[in-house]
N, C-alpha and C positions, 0 to 999 in steps of 0.2 A: 212070483209071492208067495206061491203058497211052500214051501222052505221058508224062506225067510216068515214067516203064520209058527210054523208048527217051530220053528227057532226062538221067537220069543215064548210063545207058548212051557216050552224046555227049558226057558233058563230064567222064569221069572221068578224065585228066590235070590235066582243071587241077584238079580235085576234089583231088591225089594232091600238085598244086605250094601249095594255100590252106595243109593241115595239113600240109606239110610249114616256114612260115612260122610254125603254132601250135610243133610242135617243138621249132623254133630256142630256144626262151626257155626257158630252164630254172628254170624253176616250182617250187625245191624246196622245197615247206612244211614243213620241217624245220629246213632252219637259220638260221636270221636271217639272215650273206648274201648272202641269197636274195630278200630280205624285198622289195626292187623290181623281181626279175626272175618276181615272184606276183605282183605287183599290174599289168607291162603284160601278163598273161597273162590275166589278168579281161577290163583296159581292150580286147585287141585280142577277145577273142568279145563285146565290146557293140561291139564295132567291126563285125564281121562279122556281127552278128542284125540291128543298122541297116541296115547295105546288100543283109541279105537283105528287106529288107519288115519287120519285124518293127514289130509298131503300140508295144508297151509295151519298153522294157528300160532298165538300170538293173545299176549293181555297188554293192551295200548294201556298209557299213562294219559291221567287225562288230572286235573284243576282236580277233581274229586279224586273217587274211585275208579279204581281198575275197566277196563270191558275190552273183554273175550271174542275177538275179535276167528275167525277162523273159514273155510273153507275148502270144497272135496269137488275139484273140479274131471265130471266126468266126458264128456264129449260137449263143445262147444254147439254141437247143435239141437240138443239137448235144452230143455226147459229148467231156468234156474227158480229155487224158490231162498226167499232170503228167513228165516226162521228170526225168529225174536223171543228172548225171554228178560226174566229177571234173576238174576241170584241172590241181589238182599231179599229181608227181613224185613218185618214188622218187629219193635221194640216187645218182649212179650209180657208185659205189667199190666193186668195188677196176677203175678205170680200164686199168691192165696188161691186165686180156682183154677190155679191150674190139677187137676186129677193126675201129671205124671210129667217131669222132668221138660218145659220148655222144648230143650237142644239134646235129652237122648230122646227120638225114637223109638216106640211103645207099642205096637200088633196087640189092638183088644176089637170087637167086635164086627169085624174084618176090616177095618180102620186103618192106617200107622196115622196115631197121631202125636204132631210134634209141632213146632214154626219153622212157617214152609215149607209143610207136608204139598200144601195147595199150591201156598203163592208164595216163589214164582218154581217150586225146583221139584216138586214132584211134576208138575206140568213142563213143565225147560224139560227134568230126563227121559221123557215120554221116545222127548225127541228125539234124541240120542243111541238109544235102544234101537228104537226102529229101526234109523240107522247101521247098530251092530249086526241087529237081525238080519240087514245085504251083505253089509263086507266077508259077514261069515258064511256065506251060505252061497250066495250067486256070485260073489265079489265084489262088485262092484253095485248102488242103485241107482235105482232107474231112470234116474233124473242130476245135472246137480244143486248139490248143497250150497249155505251159505248160511255164515252160524254169527248173532250177532245179540251178547247180553249184556245187560252190562247193572251197572251197583248199585245205583241210584232210583231207580223204580221208586222206592217206597220213601224215601226224600223229594220229590219232585224232578228227577230228571231234565239238573240240572245244565250238563253238558251234556246231554248226546245230543242235542239238535243241529250246535255247532261239532261233535264229532260227524255224522250221518254229510256234513257240506265236505264236514275236508276231507270223507273216506267215499266220497261219491259215484267214483270209478266203481272201488271194488266191493260197493255193499248191490253197483248192476245188479240186476235178478229181472225176473217179470210179475212174480209175486211178493211178498211178505205171509206169513205161516204164522201165529200166537197160537197157546192156546196158554188163556190167563183170562177163561171167560167160564162162562157156566152153564151146563145143558137147562133145561129146561123145569126138569123130575127128573127123578129117581125110575133108570129103564127106559125115560121119554128123549130121546137123540134133538140135538138141537144146532141152529146153525150162527153166528150174530150177527145179522147184518147193517145193525149201528149203534154209535154209542151216540152219546149225551157225552155233549160241554161243559167245561165247570169256568166259573168265576170267583174266588174268593178274596177274602175282604176283610177286613180290621174297621170298627167303630170303636173310638174312644168319643167322649163327652168331656170335660174337662170346665167343673163349676167355681167354685173357689179358692184359692190356694194350698188350702188346707180342709183336713178330717173337721170339719166344726159338733160341737158341743147341739144335739137333735132340740134339746127344749131350750136353749139360751139365743138357737137360731129359726130352727126350724117354722116356720113361716112368714116370711121375709129375706130369702137366700133361696132357692128353687135347685132341689135335691138332684143331680144329676141320676141318678138310677129311678128315679118317676122319671127325668123328662128321659132317658132311653129309651122305657120302659112303651112311652107314649106314643114311638116315632116307630121303633116296631112293633105295636098293634096294628100302626095305620100301613103296614104293610105291605096286609091278607084282604080286601075286601069279604063280603060277607057268599060268596062262592068262590071262594078260597079259591081267586086269582090274585097275581103278584099284580098292588098300583103301583109301582112307578112307571111315570112317565115317561113307556114306548118301550116297556120292557115285552110287549111280542108285535113290535111291528115287524122285524124282520125272522117270525119263527115259519115253517113251513107245516103246509095244513098236512094232515097225512092223507093220505090218496085211501080213497073207496076198496081197493085191492089189497089196503094194505090193513083194517080196519076188519073186514073181509076175511084177512090171513089172523088175526089176531084175535079174532069170533072162534074161531079153527080148534084154538091150541084146548090144550086138556086141563082149562084152571078150575081151583073150586075155593070159590070166597070166602069163605067160610072158614076152611082151610087155614087158608093164608091168613085170615084175618089171628086167628090159635097161634097161630108156628110166630106171637111174634106177640100173641098176649093183648092184644085188644079187641074189644066189644063192639065200636063202632068204627065207619069209617072215615078219612079225610079225603072229600077228592075231588075236583077244580072237575064243578058240576058242567052233565052232557060229558064227558068221558066214565070210560072202565078204569075200573083201579087195574090194569094188566097197563091200559094203557097214559095214566097216569104217571106209574111207575116208570114204566119206558122208554115211551115217547113221548113228552109234556115239561115244558120247562120249569123251577121250582125255584121255589128260595125256602130255606135253611138258617135261623139260629143256631149252630154250631157248642158254640158255650159265652157265656155274657159272664159280669163279674162286675164286683163295686158294693165300698163298703166292707164289714164287719165280717168275717164268713167263719169267723171261732165256734167254740162252745161257751154257753148263753148272752149273757145281752154287756152289749158293749151299743148303747144309745146314739153313733153319730147320724150327722148326716155329710154323706161321703164329698170329697172332692174333688172325684170320678166315675164316669161307669165303663165297659166296657163294651163290647161285641164281638163275636166270629162269623159271620152270615156263606157260608155258601149257596151257588148259583150254579143247580144244573142249568146246562144249553141242548137248546136244539139244532136245524138245522134252521136259516142261515144266521141261526146269531152268534156273531162274535163277541170272545169273553173280554177284549177290552173295552169295548162299548158299553158295555151292559152295567161294567166295574162304572162308567163318567156318569153312566143314568144315578144310576145309586147310588155317587159320591153327590151326583144333583139332587135328590131325592134330600141328602141328609141334608146336605145345604141351603136346602130351598126350611127345610124345617127343623131345621137347631133353632132353639129358644135364643134370643139376645143376651140369656144372664150364662149363657155357653159358650163354646170353644169349642171347634172340630177337629180334633187329627184323622183322616182318612186314609186308610192305606190299600192301592188294593196288590193282596198278595200275590199270587199267581193262578196261572189262569188256566184254560185247552179247548180247543174246535173241537166242535160235533162232529160225525163223520154217517155220511151213509156207504153204502159200495156196492155194488154193481151187484143183483143177485142170478144174473141171468151168462159171467163169464166164465171158460172154460176150467179157470180156477175154481167156482163156488159148484158149480157140475160136478166137477171132483170129488171136493168136497159131500157134497149128501153122497154119489153116489158109495164113494167108502165108506160111513157112518152108514149107512146102509143095509150095507152086506156085514156091516158087525151085531146089529138091533133089530136085523132083520124088520125092517119101518124106514120110511123117507125119514128125514130130522126139519120140525120145522123151523120155516127163518123169523128169528127173534131180533129184535130193541135190545141193550144192552142198558138199564137206566143209571149206570155206572159211567168211566171217564180211562180212558187210558189215553193220554192225550198224543203221545208216541205216534198213533197210529193216522191223524192228519198231518205230521212233520212227515210219516213213510210219502203219504198223498205230494205233499207238497217241493219237499226238497227231490225226492227221487221218482218223482211219478206213478207212484206202487200202487193199487188194489192193496186189499188185503183183509185175508181170510183169516178167522175170531173162529178158530178149531177146539174149541178146551169144551175139558172133563169135568169142575169142578160142578158142588152143586152150594143153597145160595146156604143150606143148612152147614157148609163147614167149618162157621166159625173164622176162617178168615180175619184178621189183626182182630182179630179175639181169643179171651182165655180155649185150651184145649182144641185148638185147630185143626183139621185129617183133611186124609182125601182114603176115601174107598178103597181097598186096595181090587173093587169087583173096579172099575172105571179106571183106575190107573194102569191095567191091560188091558179095556175096553179102547183109551187111547193109545196106545203102541200101537195094538192090532189099525187100529183107521189113520193111522201113524203112515204105515205101510200098505195099508191098500189107496189113502191117497196119493204114494208115491208111484206107482200103478196107473193109477186112472189119469194121473195130468198126468204120463208119461205121453199116454198113448193122443193126448192133443195137440204134436207136434204132425 
């Protein structure tokens, strides 16, 4: 392990340059105009894996974007880790807010700036460089490795569950390892053991068959914007709890141990408020801010529309109004069940003057992993070796639906060992990844391989 760690430190500048090549490919999976670029990114990864000496590599076509599948088997008696990541990225809009071109990576302020630097090309690449460090020094890594890199994570991973089911035998492993999450804070290591799920729906209320003059018809024809606003306002009570009947029926309560652990986190409430530019908190009564944003279910309107949106005045009574709603879920909530309960809420409250169009767009299940497993202990020891302190165990407020699929289809737990920060501006202009964390991630993964090899 020591020679691999030294190799990674000595070749770190080369690693940054190589990552820059991948970052320059605008692999935007949500926009069909970039289909060729997504394929180019997959091909680049295939070539790079083969160049490292990985024994079996291919880009498997799907009905959407290709999935890169690779494996490097050292000894069938050694543990096998399945590494997951995604090489597609979010659109860079709005371009005017970038301080440098999104697909021309730039080093500044100790970080690498560009779309995908943190989410997830930079974090994915750490695993390849950790493997390289072993291949170039020890000849082989101490464990077997399999890689699954998809190109549709940012557009819903539509084809991935079927792919995992189809390639179940080839994906057999002891554990999944993902670096697509964040550290608790700069210099504060953490491992995520829980993720919230997601139910995402769209609601449209329609009244008249066309936009109407508000002076001629207002007062006799109900306004869909007004009606929808009333329904949305009724989704929370005075304690910021969701009012949808049955919404909390299956929520697994936080344990005393979890709440005690959360209290130990170096969380500065005032600093957190300042970081997002708010002067007051809005958290469910009875829960801390950290509990509310990571371990309690939520409901948020993500976008709302209806009527005239242009400059100046246009006095219309809109024909329709709509809203997109995301609900973050916790164990043991089911996204389809929550979507149906949300449908029932809107059906029960839609006025007789309106028609309702309700769409369940997509969802993902929440996840908790075993914090006492050998792989989790290996990850903890690995990060301790890099940061000189034991990592905190935390729950993440976001969703990675594929983690639940790995559990359901392959029967595998996932180790979420990420090195981003919430301040890295993923999905936003000026996304960046601290080069110190890029190096710490590589070092931690090298140590994880060594630690996990000793569990058999």
